[in-house]
N, C-alpha and C positions, 0 to 999 in steps of 0.2 A: 624050671620056669616057677619060681616062688609067686603067690599071689599078692597082690597090694589092696590092702583093706585101710580106708580110712575111719579114724575112731567116730568122727559124728556124721558118718551115713548111714542112715536109715537102713536096715534090712528090709527087702522087699519080700512080700509073701509070695510062694510059690504059687504057679499058675498049673493048672493041670496041662492045656493045650500050648504053654510056651514050649517053644524049640531050642533046645539047649545046642550050641554051635561053640565048635574048638576054634578059638581067633588064632590058633598056630598053624592051623592047616585048610582053615575057610573065613573068607571074608563076607560079611553081611551084604546084601543086594543094593546095588546105589539105587538112591531114590530115583524116581520116574523124572525126566525133565518135564519142564512148566506146561508146554504144549501138549504132553499125552494128558496131563489133567483136563484137560478142554474136549469135551467128549461129543459125540454128537445124539441127538436124540434117539433115544430107544425106542425099536418098532416092537410089533406084537411078539415077533420071536424071538427079540433079547428079553422081552418081560418072562417068557419062556422059559429061556435059558436061566433068567436070574432066579425064576422058581427052583430049578434043579440045583442051583447053587456053583452053577460054571459061569456066570456072568463075569463080563470085563470090561472094560472104558474102552470106547471105540474113537478113535482120533478122527478131528474134522476134517483132515488130510489123507486121502487114502492113498496108499502106497501105488495101487495099480493105475491112479490117473497118467496120463502120458505127460512127458518133459519134453520140453518145458512148458508148454502150453500150444495153444494155436497158434501157427506161424503162418505170417503174411509175406508176401513178395511184392516190393515196389520197382518195377522196372526204372532204371534212369533213362531220360531220354537219349536218344542216338545222334542226334544233332542238337549244337549247345541252343541255349532259351532264345540267343539274341536272332540266331538264324532261322527260327520257328515262329519268331513272334513278328508281327508286321511293327510293330512300334518299336521293339527292341532292333529289329535288321534297318529301321529307318535312320533310327537315333544314331547307329554304329557307324553306317555309310554316312550319314550327315555330318558327324565327328571328324571321320578319316578324310572325307573329300574338301570338308570346309576347312580343315588344317592345310592342307595340299595348295588348293588355290590362294588361300590368305599368305601361304609362304610364297608361291610363285610372284603374285602381285608383289610382296614385301620385298624379296631379292629383283625382282625383275624393273622396280624404280630404282632400285639403289646401285648397279650394274655400271652406271658411268663413276659411281663414286669410288667402287671396289677397283675397276680397272686402273684408276689415278693411284688409289694405294698402294696396290700390286705392283705399278710400274715404276714407284718410288723406293718401294721396299727391294725390286729386284736387285739393284747391286750390293747393297749389304747380304740378299741371299746368295748371289753368285760367289762373292766372298767366302761364305761362311758353307759354299760345296767345295770350293778350290781347297780352302783348309782341311776341311773333312777328306776331301779324296787324297790330300797329301799324308796327310797322317796315316791313313788305309795304306796308301802304296808304300810306306816306311814303315811301316807295324809299331809307331808311336805307342798303340794301345799297350804294347807287351813291354814296354822300356822300364816301367816301375818294377816290372817282376825280376827284369837282369840288372837294376839295379841293386835291388834286395838283395840279390844273389851273390854280387861284388862285395855290397858293405858285410854279408856275412861268411865269407870267404868261403861260401860253398862251390868250388870249380869244377865241380861233376856238373851239377844242375845249371851254372852259368854256361856251360859248355853246350849244354844239350838246345836251352834258350837261344843261344847263339846260333847253332846249327838250323833251327826250327826258322828263326826270323831271316837267314839268308835264302831258305828255299822260299819264304813267301814271299820276300821281296824279289826276287827272279821272276816268279811268277806275275806278280802283280804288274812289276814296271811292264814284263812282256803284253801285257792285258791293256796298259795304257798305252802302249806305245802302240797297239795295232787299232785301238779304239781314235787315237789320234790321226792316224796317218785312213783308215779306212773312213772315218767322221768327216774328215775333210774331202777325200773324193768322193763320200755323198754329199757334202754339202754343195762342192760345184758341180757336180752333176744336174742338182735339183735346181739348182740357180740357172742354168742353161736349158735343161729340157722341162722344167717346171717351176718358175719363179713363184706362181701363187701360193703352191705348197708348201714351199720353202718358209714364207712369209707365215703362214698358217703355224709350221712346227717351231718358229721362232720366235712368233707371240706364245704359244704354248709353254717355252724355255722360259721367257719372261716371267710368266703367270708363275713357272714351278719356282722360279726364283723368289718370286714377288711373295708366295706363301711361307717361302722357306725364310723369307726373312722379317716374316712378322713378330712381332715379340709373342712369348708364349701365353700371357697374359691379358694378352689385347690380339684377338685373332680379326683379322680383315672381314671374313662374312661370321657374323653370329646367328644364333637361334632366332626364328621368326615367330615361331609361337612356343613359351615359355612352359614350361610344364608345372603345376601346381604342386602344393606339398599334400596334396590329399591324399591320404594313406589308405592303400588298398584294405579292405576289409578282411579282417581275419580271427578266428576264433577266440583267440586270446584279449583282442580289441572286445569284442564283444562280451564277454565274460568281465572284464574290466568296467565297461558300461553299465552292465547290468549290477554289478557288485555296486556301485556306486549311488542305486537310485532310493537306497535304504529300505529295502524289503526284507526282514529279519530272516525268515525262512531261502530266500534267496542268495543272501551273502554267507549263511552258513553250508547251503550247498555247494555253493561254490569254493569257500574255505575248506569242506572235506573231501573235495575232489569229484561231485555232482553224481556219478553213477549209482552211488548207495542212497538217493534221496530223489531218484528222475530225474535230475536235470542231464539232459546231453543232446546233443545235435545229431537230427535226425538225418540230414544228407549233406554234401559239400557245399559252401559258400558259393555262390554264382552270380554270374553276371544277369541283371533280369532287366532289360530296357535299359534307362539312364541312370541303373546303378547297381547295388547289390542286394541279393536276397541271402537271408539265412534263416534255417527251418531248426528249431529247436523243441523240446519237450521241458516244462519248467519243470521245476519241484513240485512234490505234491501238495495240494492246497493252494497252489499259486495259478493265478490265470491272466491272460492276457491283459486284461481289463487292469488288473495290477500295476502292467507296463504301461497301459495308455495312460493311464494318470499323472505319470511321470515321465511326460516325454523330454522335461528341460533338464532334470539331470541327465538323464538318457542320452541326451544331445552332448550337454557337454562331458559327457566319458567316453563318446566318439567322434570328440572334436570335430561336430560337424553343427551347421544352423538347423536349428531346431524345424525349419520347414523342409530337410531332408530326411528327418527321421520319423518313419510311421510304422510301430509295430500296432498288428492285427492279430485277430483269431482267424486260424484255417476251419471255414465251414464245412470241410469234408473229412476232419480230424474230432478227435476227444478236445475237450472244453481245455486241455493244460497245453496244447500244442500253441504255438508262437510263431507268427510270419514278420519277420523284420528286415523292413525293407530300408534302405538307407540311398538315397539320392546323391545323384554328383552335385546338384544343384537344388535350390529350395524350389519346390512347387511352384511357386509364383513367379519364377526367374526360369523355368525350363520353357523353350517354346513349344507349345501345342499344337498337335495336328488341326487343320483346317475341318470344319465342319462339315462331314459327307453331304449334307443337303444343301450345301450351300449355292453349288453350282447346278446340281440335277437332282433327281427324286422325285417321289410320290410315296406320300404317308398312307399306311393303315392303321389307323387310331388302334385298333384291337390288339396290335402287334406292337412288341419294344421297337423301340425309335431312339438311336443314338442322338444324346445330347449335349456329351462332355466325356472327362478323360477321368481315370482315377493315377495314381502319384506315379504308375510307372509308365503312363500316358498310352493307356489302353482303351479301348473305348465303352463307355457305361452306358447303357439304355435305359429308359422307363416305357411303362406302358400306362398312357395317361386315362385311358379308358375302362369304366367301373372304380372309378376313384373320386375323391377331393381332395386339393391338393392347398397346403398352406406353408407361404414363403415367408420367413421373418428375419431380420436383421437390421443392425444400427444404418444410419443413413450412410450412403458412398460406398458401399461393398457391393454393389452388382444385384441389388434383387430384383430391379425393376429391368435390368437386363435379361435377368431368369425366367421372369413373367412373360417378357415379350418373346423369347426364345420357344417356351410352350406354345403359345398362341403363334407363332409363326410354324409350329408342327403341328398344328392343329389346322393351321392354312393349308397345309400342303394336303390333306386329304378332304377332296373335292366334293366327298357328301356331307364335312361339317358346317353347321351356322355358328357363326361368331359374333360374342358379344365382347368387348373390349369396352373397358372403362378406367380412365385414367382420373383421381381425385388430386393427383399432384398439380393436374393444371398445365407442366409444362410441354405435353405433347409425345410424349417419348411411344406412345401406341399410333402416335400418326401415321406412320408408314404401313399400319394395317388398313386403314382408313377404305381401300379399294375393294378390299374381301368381308369387310365385317357386316353383319347384319345390323348391330346396334352398335353404336359406337359415340362416346361423348367425352372431352375432356375439360374438366372444371371442379370447383366447390362450391359454386353459387347456388341459390335457390331450386331456380330452372333445372340445373343441371345435375341435382338431385331428386328432384322429381322426373327429369327424364329416364333417369336411372328406374325409379318406383315403377314408373308406368312400364319400362320395358322389362322388369322382373314380376309385375303382375301377366304380362304376357306369357312369360317361362312359366308361372305359376298355373294357368290355365292352361297351358302344353304339359305339363307334368300331369295333370288332372285326366287330359285326354288320353295321353299315353299309356296311363295305367287302366284306362277301359279298354284299350286296343290290347294291351298284352293278355288282360283279363279273357279278353272274347275270343281269343284264339285257341287253338286245339293244343293238347299236350305232345302233341306230336311234331307241331312245328315250333312250339316255344315250352320246352322240356324243364327247362328251370326260371321260369316266370321272369325273364330278363331280357335286355334288347340282344340279339347275335350278328354276329357280319352278316349273314343271310338275310335277317329281318331289316338290318341299316340298308343294305341293298335295294331292298324293295322300296320303289318310291312311292307306291300306292297307299302305303303304311304310315308314312311318314314317321320314322322312326331313326331316321337320319342324327350321329352325334350332334350334341350341341356343347359348346364349351363357351364359357362366360368366365373371364379373367376381370379383379376388382384389386386394382393396386391403390396402395394407402386405403384399405377399407375402413379403418377407423374413423376415417372423415363422414361415409354416410349412414355408419351406425351410431355414431353420436349427435347426428343430426334432429333438432329438438322437435320437431314437426314428424320427419320422416322417418327418424331412426327408426323408431319401435316396429314398423310395418317392415321396414327393410329387413332388419334384423330376424323378424319372425320368417318372411319368404327365403332369406338366405340359408338360415338355418334348414327348413325344410328342405330347401334344392342339395345342400349337403348331404342330408339323411337320406331321403328317398330318389334325389337323382340321377346316381351313381348307376343303379340298377335297371333304368329308364334312359340311358343313354345321354345322360346330362353329366358335365365333368365343371366342376368350379374350382377358380383359383383363386385364393386370397393372399394379397402380399401386404404387410404390415411392418413401419419401423418401429412400432411399439408393442411388441408382443404382451398384451396383459388382458386379462379377462375383459378389461371395457372395450379394448379397441378388439380385441378378438373372442369374440362370445365363446363360452363355455360349450355351448349346442354344436357350434361349428369347429372349434380345435379339438374336442373330445371325439369326434365321428371321421377325422382325416384320414385320409388312410395314406398318402403320400406328404414326407414333412419335408423342407431345405431349410436347413436353420444356417446361414452364414454368420459371421463374426455379431455375437452379443456378448453385454457388458456383465451378465450374473445369471445365477442358476435360475431364477424365476423365469425369464425370458427364455433360457435354455429350454426347458422343460414344458413350457408353453407350446413352443412349437415341435420340438422331437418326441414329448409324450414325458408323461411322470416318472420320475425315477432317473431317467437316462443321463443327469448331470453324475448321478452317483455313482451310475454303472461305467462311466468313465468315458460317453458322449459329449465332450464339453466343446460347446462353438466358443468358449471365451479364449482357447487357447490360439486362435487365428489372430493374425497381426493385421494391423493397419493395411499393410500390403499385401494380403490375402483377399484380393477381390475375386470373385468369381468362385471360391471354394469352398465348399460348405459340405455340412453333416448329410447325406441323405437317408432317411428311413422311410420305410415301406415297401421297398423295393427287393426282396431277399428278405431272408431271414434276420441279419444283424445288418444296423447300420453302418454306413460306408463313407469316406471320404471322396467327393468328388469336385473336378474344377469343370463348371460349364463352359462351353464355347463362345467364343466371344464373336459377336456378329454385331458390327458396327449399322449405323443408320444407312448407310449406301448399301452396305448386304443385305439387309432387312428389304429394301423396297426390292432389291433386284429377285428377293425371294419371294414377294407379294406379288410382282409382276410375271413370276412364271405359276403361282397360284391362281391368279385371277384369270390367266390362258385358260388353266385345267378347268375351272369352274365356268368359264363361259362355254365350254367344250361339254361340261355334264350338264348343263344348266342349273348350275345354283349360285346366282349371283341374284342377291334379294335385300331389302331393307334398308339399310343406310348407302351400302354399295349404290344402289340406284336411285338415291335421293327419297325413298320413303321414309315417315316418322311412326313410332309408334301410336296405336291407336289409345286415346284418350275416353273409352268406353266407361272404364269402371271410375264411375265420381270418388274422387279423392273424400276422405274421412277424416272425421275427429273422433279419435278413440275416447280419450276425455269426455266429452261431449255425448259421445254416444253412450258410454258405461253410466253417466250423468240420466239418460233418456231409461236405462235399463233399471235403475234404483226408483223407489218411489221413496216420496218425502219422507215418510214415515218408518222407512228400513234404516238404521244406523250403519249397521256392519252385516255384512254377506260375504257368505262362501265365494273362493273365486272359481270353483267349478258351476254355481248358479249363475255367474255372471257370463262365465263363457256359454251356456245355453242361452240365457237371455242375448246376447250380442249373435248369435248364430240364426236367432229368429228375428233379429230385426235385421240383419244385414246378410243372407246366407251367401252373397257373393264375394264377401270380404272375410266373414270370420267363421265360413265353414271348417268344422275340423277343429277349431280353438278347443284347447283344453286348461285346466287350472294352471297348468305350468306357463301357458301360453300365454295367460293374463298378467301371473307374476313379472315373468320376463319384459314383456311389454308395456309397463308400468314403472318398471325400474328407471328409464331415462327419464322420465318427469318426477323423480324424487319419492316415489311412492313404493314405500314397502310393503310385504304381507305380513299379516299378524295372524297371532289365534284369535279365532272368532268363535262363539259357541250361534249352535243350530242345532235343527231336528232335519233327520232325514226322513223319506216318503214314510217309511214305517212310524214315525213320530219318536223316535230313539233320539235321546240328546248326546252330543257330541261334540267336539272342538277340532274344526279343520281351519287350513289357512285360508284368508280372506282379506278381505280393505274394508276400512270406514268411508262412509258416504261423503263425509267433513273434508277426509284428505283431498279426494277427488275436487269438490268445489274450492277448496285453497289452491291446490295445482292450478285450475281454470283463471282464478284471481291473477295470480303469479304469471302467467303465461301472458293472458291477454294485458297487463299493466306492462310487460314489456315492451310489447306492438307498438308501434310508431302510431302516432295520431294520424287521421286522415286527411 
């Protein structure tokens, strides 16, 4: 082989360590794959090898690891899901029995009309039977074949067909002759011995002829229940719908076949209650929240109403597992099971209690104890019904003490009066004062309970909170207390009493749950003014029915919930009673609250009243007692003016809180600088930076108020008062 050397190629210098390879017999080694270049960190032993000149890159994927990895096994259910789930079984049985009953009634009413039509069609049917019998007896169906063979002069085939016809005709004529003879004899015998049965057989023959005489495109008896065009959910339909929501990663995975990008169905699509369930792993980097945000395009791809389509995460699996549940009907059109406690049962507020159903019509429970509750929605979406349902649950615990306040003034909580310790409906000044006096009672009770808990030994109260055992001990007085405030924005915005009501309600929301006090706040205007931040930020259980925008959504459910895909704006105006529930479990979930009308509520309260009488817990409003007015009403602005000398133009809020506590310890005890700021806000007074000195004489700037702002607010307020 001759050498090929280019003229312009520079000649490389010889290297003593270079290896000469004969390319005719030996090929240079192939470059290492890319992954081989990625090596694991070297250990001390590796460094020692490197010093010896024997170091080699170590791959990060050791070949000795077992493949394919950790294998898990998931057992499929032995029985179908609709047979093991009460809602699924009930739904299936109701659908089948309902259709059967409806078909029976439908056809039963039309039976006379069917008989008349069949009678009119009977002659035509009899003629058709005679004609068809005649054609069969004389083998008329084979006549075209014989004619074909004659026309084509196929003598052999024609003779075969003729002999076959002769055999058939002889046999069929014999059969018909025997049938006529024996049929006539049988008819005569029946006429003599059992004329009734002969009439039955004749009627059956007439009906048969009537069916035979009916037009094929217009049957006498049509279906009573028409099947809808609802498609069975299949994998191809699911993938088609997911491809249409506009997610780039999801669409790319579907086009490439899915498996290479992590997209796959993890189990078969099955019936789950009144709908279908599909479990699938989403492509890498795609989460169920991405699907939840696009329910409308997803519903369009599935050809279902948006109320039928409910994508959700699987809390028992990884963050990429999607459970797609597609209902037969929208959630608001599906018949809900009756509330289990409507006619019987007792409640323990320390345990979960069923209050509604999920999309599959499965029971959903809530634990009210150790929580403060916020319920928000636009008007006419079921907020008040949900609040009343929670109070009914509390009423069925005979230990619980109920406070029910309806600031709408329409008496929606009226059914609860026989079991309420305090009850009020209205938004007049005297109504707000009644509520304030009741809240003062609760504040005193809160302080008493804190002292009782503190005095108990650790062996009896290890977690420094009310337990079921402590609540059962009547001598301690640590029974559950549940207070509900519907349209809570009304008292919070009250000019005279709003600041104190907000301060007490905030304190109850923060400290009350550990001391056995549950507070429920409902509003149709979920904003910072109607639902103070101190209350909304400390709410454990949150229920958001339909709202109109992101701020209201996050005010009720929590910060960034809208961005995470939990959007109560997706509900329609017909989705009454359907809400997002957050706080019970790791992730928010869709819940339809049980519907209990006024009559049902009265029945529940009557049962609760009987249980309370047996337990000995009928108090307050239920027996005609009013709240004590031992605490004199106070004027916050006037008290602050008393605490500020005329020569002190500005002062820190923390100093004002200390002076107010010294002035009225029974009212202002425990106030802080933040409490002063919050309480003055309804009066139009904002905190500002104020220069002052500490107890050590060090000058600094802190939040405070100006005395001139207090006097201006008093002047404006007194100017609005009517003349005596």
